Steps between C-alpha positions, in 0.01 A plus 500: 500500500312664212159438351460564127141572399386525139187696400342576166481871425308704249630821348246725327543819301289787620440836338807658663702220657519129568346311789603161636330265743510141627158333484584284801575803720207741469558866576872510426582693182796657326505804270760634264568688178621174342407132549837444668439785747151371582643150555774634728249706701276193541790279608609755764145523632456119504827446686404754768146359530608133520775583755244673725268201469779263597609720793142516627464123471225529237466219246670583175292494181524197278561553130199357319482706179660398174573698186419385151451655160251414230500561127179614334471472124302790351414584141742732318256794523506483879881500497512820297284678761678364806731724699831327546638556851863597529707242683757622744745271671425430864816472706 
């Protein structure tokens, strides 16, 4: 029998690499040169952490966070000064 758990994750660009974390599981992070590498590192860490929790009989975390995006309408002058982040596909 398998248990599928779904958690929201955040991937952020740092000065030199990318970091990923799951808000519902504090302290577990992933790092990588690309968003995909940071995601993979986080997934590997989460799998190991959740397996240890299950083996020890600890209660597993419940996914409570959700992800959403908002659009903010700014005047044209603000758009000219804004830095546009590069989007990279996350695998």
